[in-house]
TIVO-680539 format. One record per residue: residue number from 1; residue in three letters; chain; x, y, z of N, C-alpha, C in turn. Coordinates in nm, 3 decimals, padded with zeros to 5 digits. Layout:
<sites>
- i / aa / ch / n_px / n_py / n_pz / ca_px / ca_py / ca_pz / c_px / c_py / c_pz
- NUM / ALA / A / X / Y / Z / X / Y / Z / X / Y / Z $
...
</sites>
This chain:
<sites>
- i / aa / ch / n_px / n_py / n_pz / ca_px / ca_py / ca_pz / c_px / c_py / c_pz
- 1 / MET / A / -03.354 / -04.054 / 00.281 / -03.406 / -04.145 / 00.181 / -03.418 / -04.070 / 00.048 $
- 2 / VAL / A / -03.377 / -04.134 / -00.061 / -03.378 / -04.074 / -00.193 / -03.508 / -04.111 / -00.264 $
- 3 / SER / A / -03.575 / -04.009 / -00.318 / -03.699 / -04.037 / -00.390 / -03.668 / -04.101 / -00.525 $
- 4 / LYS / A / -03.770 / -04.158 / -00.585 / -03.753 / -04.224 / -00.715 / -03.708 / -04.124 / -00.820 $
- 5 / GLN / A / -03.765 / -04.003 / -00.818 / -03.728 / -03.900 / -00.916 / -03.582 / -03.861 / -00.902 $
- 6 / GLU / A / -03.537 / -03.841 / -00.778 / -03.398 / -03.804 / -00.757 / -03.304 / -03.916 / -00.800 $
- 7 / HIS / A / -03.346 / -04.041 / -00.776 / -03.265 / -04.156 / -00.816 / -03.253 / -04.162 / -00.969 $
- 8 / GLU / A / -03.366 / -04.143 / -01.041 / -03.364 / -04.144 / -01.187 / -03.281 / -04.027 / -01.240 $
- 9 / ARG / A / -03.290 / -03.913 / -01.175 / -03.217 / -03.795 / -01.221 / -03.067 / -03.816 / -01.204 $
- 10 / THR / A / -03.025 / -03.879 / -01.098 / -02.882 / -03.898 / -01.077 / -02.826 / -04.007 / -01.166 $
- 11 / GLU / A / -02.904 / -04.108 / -01.199 / -02.853 / -04.216 / -01.284 / -02.845 / -04.175 / -01.430 $
- 12 / THR / A / -02.946 / -04.109 / -01.482 / -02.948 / -04.076 / -01.624 / -02.903 / -03.933 / -01.651 $
- 13 / GLY / A / -02.902 / -03.850 / -01.551 / -02.863 / -03.712 / -01.570 / -02.977 / -03.622 / -01.614 $
- 14 / VAL / A / -03.092 / -03.680 / -01.646 / -03.207 / -03.602 / -01.692 / -03.331 / -03.654 / -01.622 $
- 15 / SER / A / -03.408 / -03.564 / -01.571 / -03.535 / -03.601 / -01.509 / -03.635 / -03.636 / -01.619 $
- 16 / PRO / A / -03.719 / -03.736 / -01.597 / -03.817 / -03.772 / -01.701 / -03.909 / -03.657 / -01.740 $
- 17 / GLU / A / -03.933 / -03.564 / -01.649 / -04.019 / -03.451 / -01.681 / -03.949 / -03.351 / -01.773 $
- 18 / ASN / A / -03.816 / -03.355 / -01.777 / -03.741 / -03.257 / -01.854 / -03.700 / -03.306 / -01.992 $
- 19 / VAL / A / -03.745 / -03.422 / -02.032 / -03.709 / -03.474 / -02.164 / -03.795 / -03.405 / -02.268 $
- 20 / ARG / A / -03.728 / -03.345 / -02.366 / -03.798 / -03.275 / -02.473 / -03.802 / -03.364 / -02.597 $
- 21 / PHE / A / -03.894 / -03.333 / -02.686 / -03.905 / -03.409 / -02.810 / -03.777 / -03.398 / -02.890 $
- 22 / SER / A / -03.715 / -03.282 / -02.887 / -03.591 / -03.263 / -02.963 / -03.478 / -03.352 / -02.911 $
- 23 / ASP / A / -03.489 / -03.398 / -02.787 / -03.387 / -03.488 / -02.732 / -03.396 / -03.629 / -02.789 $
- 24 / ILE / A / -03.516 / -03.670 / -02.828 / -03.534 / -03.807 / -02.876 / -03.549 / -03.817 / -03.027 $
- 25 / VAL / A / -03.549 / -03.703 / -03.096 / -03.562 / -03.704 / -03.242 / -03.454 / -03.787 / -03.310 $
- 26 / PRO / A / -03.326 / -03.776 / -03.270 / -03.224 / -03.860 / -03.336 / -03.252 / -04.009 / -03.324 $
- 27 / GLY / A / -03.303 / -04.052 / -03.212 / -03.337 / -04.193 / -03.195 / -03.454 / -04.235 / -03.283 $
- 28 / ILE / A / -03.554 / -04.151 / -03.292 / -03.669 / -04.180 / -03.377 / -03.627 / -04.186 / -03.523 $
- 29 / LYS / A / -03.542 / -04.091 / -03.563 / -03.495 / -04.088 / -03.701 / -03.414 / -04.214 / -03.733 $
- 30 / PHE / A / -03.330 / -04.257 / -03.640 / -03.251 / -04.379 / -03.659 / -03.341 / -04.501 / -03.676 $
- 31 / VAL / A / -03.442 / -04.513 / -03.594 / -03.534 / -04.627 / -03.603 / -03.608 / -04.625 / -03.736 $
- 32 / CYS / A / -03.651 / -04.508 / -03.780 / -03.719 / -04.498 / -03.909 / -03.629 / -04.545 / -04.023 $
- 33 / TRP / A / -03.504 / -04.498 / -04.025 / -03.412 / -04.538 / -04.132 / -03.380 / -04.686 / -04.124 $
- 34 / MET / A / -03.371 / -04.743 / -04.005 / -03.344 / -04.887 / -03.993 / -03.461 / -04.969 / -04.049 $
- 35 / VAL / A / -03.583 / -04.925 / -04.023 / -03.699 / -04.995 / -04.080 / -03.694 / -04.987 / -04.232 $
- 36 / VAL / A / -03.661 / -04.870 / -04.286 / -03.654 / -04.853 / -04.432 / -03.546 / -04.943 / -04.491 $
- 37 / PHE / A / -03.429 / -04.949 / -04.429 / -03.319 / -05.028 / -04.484 / -03.336 / -05.179 / -04.463 $
- 38 / LEU / A / -03.401 / -05.218 / -04.354 / -03.415 / -05.360 / -04.325 / -03.540 / -05.423 / -04.385 $
- 39 / ALA / A / -03.636 / -05.343 / -04.428 / -03.759 / -05.398 / -04.485 / -03.733 / -05.487 / -04.607 $
- 40 / PRO / A / -03.649 / -05.446 / -04.703 / -03.623 / -05.535 / -04.817 / -03.555 / -05.666 / -04.774 $
- 41 / LEU / A / -03.465 / -05.658 / -04.679 / -03.400 / -05.779 / -04.629 / -03.501 / -05.874 / -04.565 $
- 42 / LEU / A / -03.588 / -05.821 / -04.483 / -03.690 / -05.905 / -04.421 / -03.787 / -05.962 / -04.523 $
- 43 / ARG / A / -03.818 / -05.885 / -04.624 / -03.907 / -05.936 / -04.730 / -03.839 / -06.050 / -04.806 $
- 44 / TRP / A / -03.708 / -06.036 / -04.830 / -03.634 / -06.141 / -04.899 / -03.626 / -06.268 / -04.812 $
- 45 / ILE / A / -03.606 / -06.252 / -04.682 / -03.595 / -06.366 / -04.592 / -03.731 / -06.433 / -04.572 $
- 46 / ASN / A / -03.834 / -06.354 / -04.546 / -03.967 / -06.410 / -04.513 / -04.051 / -06.441 / -04.635 $
- 47 / GLY / A / -04.020 / -06.383 / -04.748 / -04.101 / -06.404 / -04.867 / -04.212 / -06.303 / -04.876 $
- 48 / ALA / A / -04.289 / -06.316 / -04.981 / -04.399 / -06.222 / -05.005 / -04.510 / -06.244 / -04.903 $
- 49 / ALA / A / -04.594 / -06.142 / -04.888 / -04.707 / -06.150 / -04.798 / -04.805 / -06.255 / -04.847 $
- 50 / VAL / A / -04.864 / -06.328 / -04.753 / -04.956 / -06.436 / -04.787 / -05.097 / -06.382 / -04.808 $
- 51 / THR / A / -05.136 / -06.286 / -04.724 / -05.271 / -06.230 / -04.735 / -05.262 / -06.082 / -04.768 $
- 52 / SER / A / -05.374 / -06.027 / -04.808 / -05.378 / -05.884 / -04.840 / -05.358 / -05.800 / -04.714 $
- 53 / ASP / A / -05.400 / -05.851 / -04.598 / -05.380 / -05.780 / -04.472 / -05.231 / -05.767 / -04.441 $
- 54 / GLN / A / -05.156 / -05.874 / -04.460 / -05.011 / -05.870 / -04.436 / -04.944 / -05.771 / -04.531 $
- 55 / PHE / A / -04.985 / -05.773 / -04.655 / -04.928 / -05.681 / -04.753 / -04.956 / -05.537 / -04.715 $
- 56 / PHE / A / -05.079 / -05.508 / -04.673 / -05.116 / -05.373 / -04.635 / -05.033 / -05.326 / -04.516 $
- 57 / ILE / A / -05.015 / -05.410 / -04.416 / -04.936 / -05.374 / -04.298 / -04.790 / -05.350 / -04.336 $
- 58 / GLN / A / -04.734 / -05.435 / -04.422 / -04.595 / -05.418 / -04.465 / -04.576 / -05.286 / -04.538 $
- 59 / VAL / A / -04.666 / -05.258 / -04.631 / -04.656 / -05.135 / -04.709 / -04.680 / -05.013 / -04.621 $
- 60 / ALA / A / -04.776 / -05.020 / -04.533 / -04.806 / -04.908 / -04.444 / -04.689 / -04.880 / -04.350 $
- 61 / LEU / A / -04.632 / -04.983 / -04.291 / -04.519 / -04.965 / -04.201 / -04.399 / -04.905 / -04.274 $
- 62 / PHE / A / -04.369 / -04.956 / -04.392 / -04.259 / -04.902 / -04.472 / -04.285 / -04.757 / -04.510 $
- 63 / SER / A / -04.406 / -04.727 / -04.552 / -04.440 / -04.590 / -04.595 / -04.433 / -04.491 / -04.479 $
- 64 / VAL / A / -04.484 / -04.530 / -04.364 / -04.480 / -04.441 / -04.247 / -04.336 / -04.419 / -04.202 $
- 65 / ALA / A / -04.255 / -04.525 / -04.202 / -04.115 / -04.512 / -04.163 / -04.039 / -04.423 / -04.261 $
- 66 / LEU / A / -04.062 / -04.441 / -04.389 / -03.995 / -04.359 / -04.490 / -04.038 / -04.213 / -04.479 $
- 67 / ALA / A / -04.166 / -04.190 / -04.466 / -04.215 / -04.053 / -04.453 / -04.162 / -03.988 / -04.325 $
- 68 / GLY / A / -04.162 / -04.061 / -04.215 / -04.110 / -04.007 / -04.090 / -03.963 / -03.973 / -04.098 $
- 69 / ALA / A / -03.885 / -04.061 / -04.159 / -03.741 / -04.037 / -04.171 / -03.713 / -03.915 / -04.259 $
- 70 / VAL / A / -03.784 / -03.904 / -04.368 / -03.762 / -03.791 / -04.459 / -03.807 / -03.660 / -04.395 $
- 71 / VAL / A / -03.923 / -03.661 / -04.331 / -03.974 / -03.540 / -04.267 / -03.880 / -03.495 / -04.156 $
- 72 / LEU / A / -03.835 / -03.587 / -04.072 / -03.744 / -03.550 / -03.963 / -03.612 / -03.498 / -04.018 $
- 73 / ARG / A / -03.564 / -03.555 / -04.128 / -03.439 / -03.508 / -04.187 / -03.456 / -03.368 / -04.245 $
- 74 / VAL / A / -03.567 / -03.343 / -04.313 / -03.592 / -03.211 / -04.371 / -03.607 / -03.106 / -04.260 $
- 75 / VAL / A / -03.677 / -03.141 / -04.154 / -03.693 / -03.048 / -04.041 / -03.557 / -03.019 / -03.978 $
- 76 / HIS / A / -03.475 / -03.122 / -03.963 / -03.341 / -03.103 / -03.906 / -03.256 / -03.012 / -03.995 $
- 77 / LEU / A / -03.262 / -03.031 / -04.127 / -03.186 / -02.947 / -04.217 / -03.237 / -02.803 / -04.220 $
- 78 / SER / A / -03.367 / -02.786 / -04.207 / -03.423 / -02.651 / -04.211 / -03.396 / -02.572 / -04.083 $
- 79 / GLN / A / -03.368 / -02.641 / -03.974 / -03.339 / -02.573 / -03.848 / -03.194 / -02.525 / -03.840 $
- 80 / ARG / A / -03.108 / -02.569 / -03.929 / -02.967 / -02.528 / -03.926 / -02.952 / -02.386 / -03.967 $
</sites>
């Protein structure tokens, strides 16, 4: 009988315990840049925020995504 860990290891090639942060950084960086690039499009489609809470969340999400994308890119360039 094959254990769940062995099954996951054979299907994905990597055990969940062996996943490092450096393995998922490219995916995180991609998501951050997509949020940055798609935010103006979504604002154009949905219109301006109706309440101050919505505006704060939109600005905070955009700012965190932009900062994360830039920081991850700078760290990637500095490691070369």
